[in-house]
C-alpha positions in Angstrom: -17.5 -38.2 -3.0 -16.0 -34.8 -3.1 -16.5 -32.2 -0.4 -19.1 -29.8 -1.6 -18.0 -26.3 -2.0 -20.0 -23.0 -1.1 -21.4 -21.0 -4.1 -22.0 -22.2 -7.4 -19.9 -24.8 -9.1 -17.7 -23.6 -12.0 -18.4 -26.8 -14.1 -16.4 -30.1 -14.4 -14.8 -31.9 -11.7 -13.7 -30.7 -8.3 -10.0 -31.0 -9.6 -10.8 -28.9 -12.6 -12.4 -26.3 -10.4 -9.5 -26.0 -8.2 -7.2 -25.8 -11.2 -9.3 -23.0 -12.7 -9.3 -21.1 -9.4 -5.5 -21.5 -9.2 -5.1 -20.1 -12.8 -7.4 -17.2 -12.0 -5.4 -16.4 -8.8 -2.0 -16.6 -10.7 -3.4 -14.2 -13.3 -4.7 -11.8 -10.5 -1.3 -11.6 -8.9 0.6 -11.4 -12.0 -1.6 -8.5 -13.4 -3.2 -6.9 -10.5 -6.8 -7.0 -12.0 -8.6 -9.5 -14.3 -11.8 -9.5 -16.2 -14.0 -12.6 -15.6 -17.5 -13.6 -15.0 -19.1 -12.5 -11.7 -19.4 -16.2 -10.5 -15.8 -16.8 -10.9 -14.8 -13.6 -9.4 -16.8 -14.2 -6.3 -15.3 -17.8 -6.0 -11.9 -16.2 -6.6 -11.9 -13.6 -3.9 -11.8 -15.9 -0.7 -8.8 -18.0 -2.2 -6.9 -14.7 -3.2 -7.4 -13.2 0.2 -6.2 -16.3 2.0 -3.1 -16.4 -0.1 -2.3 -12.8 0.7 -2.8 -13.4 4.3 -0.4 -16.4 4.0 2.1 -14.2 2.2 1.8 -11.6 5.0 3.1 -14.2 7.4 6.0 -14.8 5.2 7.5 -17.9 6.6 8.6 -21.0 4.6 5.5 -23.0 5.4 3.2 -20.3 4.2 5.4 -20.0 1.1 4.9 -23.9 0.5 1.3 -23.6 0.8 1.0 -20.8 -1.6 3.2 -22.8 -4.1 0.7 -25.6 -3.8 -2.0 -23.5 -5.2 -0.1 -21.0 -7.4 2.4 -23.1 -9.4 4.4 -20.2 -11.0 7.4 -19.5 -8.7 7.9 -16.1 -10.0 4.3 -15.0 -9.1 4.8 -16.5 -5.7 7.9 -14.5 -5.3 6.0 -11.4 -6.3 3.1 -12.2 -3.9 5.5 -12.5 -1.0 8.0 -9.7 -1.8 5.8 -7.1 -3.6 2.0 -7.5 -2.9 2.0 -8.8 0.8 4.1 -5.7 2.1 1.6 -3.4 0.3 -1.1 -4.8 2.7 0.8 -5.1 6.0 -1.4 -2.7 7.7 -4.6 -3.8 6.3 -6.6 -6.5 8.2 -8.5 -7.9 5.2 -10.3 -6.8 2.2 -7.4 -7.1 -0.2 -9.6 -7.5 -3.4 -12.5 -5.5 -4.9 -15.0 -6.8 -7.5 -16.6 -4.2 -9.7 -19.4 -5.4 -11.9 -19.1 -4.6 -15.7 -22.1 -5.7 -17.5 -23.2 -8.6 -19.7 -20.7 -10.2 -22.2 -21.5 -9.6 -25.8 -21.6 -13.3 -26.9 -23.6 -15.0 -24.2 -24.8 -12.3 -22.0 -22.8 -13.7 -19.0 -22.6 -11.1 -16.2 -19.0 -9.9 -16.1 -16.8 -8.5 -13.4 -13.4 -7.0 -12.8 -11.5 -8.2 -9.7 -8.6 -6.3 -8.6 -6.2 -5.9 -5.7 -7.0 -2.9 -3.7 -4.4 -0.1 -3.9 -3.6 1.7 -0.8 -4.4 5.4 -1.2 -1.1 6.7 0.2 -1.6 9.9 -1.9 -4.8 10.8 -0.2 -3.3 10.1 3.2 0.0 11.9 2.6 -1.4 15.6 2.3 -3.0 15.4 5.8 0.4 15.1 7.5 1.9 18.2 5.7 -1.3 20.3 6.6 -0.9 19.5 10.1 2.8 20.3 10.1 1.9 23.5 8.2 -0.6 24.4 10.8 1.8 23.8 13.7 4.4 25.9 11.9 1.8 28.7 11.4 0.9 28.5 15.0 4.4 28.8 16.0 5.0 31.8 13.7 1.9 33.6 15.1 3.2 33.0 18.6 6.6 34.4 17.6 4.8 37.5 16.1 3.0 38.1 19.3 6.2 38.0 21.2 7.9 39.6 18.2 9.8 42.5 19.9 11.6 40.2 22.4 12.4 37.8 19.7 13.8 40.3 17.4 15.9 42.2 19.8 17.7 39.0 21.1 19.3 38.1 17.7 20.2 41.8 17.1 21.9 41.9 20.3 23.7 38.6 19.6 24.9 39.9 16.3 26.3 43.2 17.8 28.1 41.2 20.4 29.8 38.9 17.7 30.9 41.9 15.5 33.5 43.5 17.9 34.8 40.1 18.8 35.4 39.5 15.1 37.1 43.0 14.9 39.4 42.0 17.8 40.4 38.9 16.1 41.3 40.8 13.0 43.3 43.3 14.9 45.2 40.5 16.6 46.1 38.9 13.4 47.3 42.1 11.7 49.6 42.7 14.9 51.1 39.3 14.7 
């Protein structure tokens, strides 16, 4: 007797169900997002997240376990070398399910399951803003102490000018 699975069955035998989920996972990793029924998307999410977690481990045993589910070596290579590093700082929640509406033919509820993209673009502007604020703060401090700061470079420049003139005089005499 096959081990019962959580959630609704996807039809057919347990072997057929396993193969369908493996094909869905392969397509998800190959394309980044797929459109399927809500039921299949909900059943695919735990499998895909387990595979990404194994890929983050990156060892040979994890690669062989992923190959036992996803039979395409190119997809497993992409999973370990491209997808897993993107989620290295993320503890979980690698996929997102967005409900789409009923399918035209049989009114089955459809959904899009996709890999979550890290929003580095949104996080990146914060760092330059902080740096700009620190620079502005340093400039305002320099402006407050401005007379002392401006006199020091002027004095240094006036000290360098006679030394340069003396060097020219020495060269012309020689």
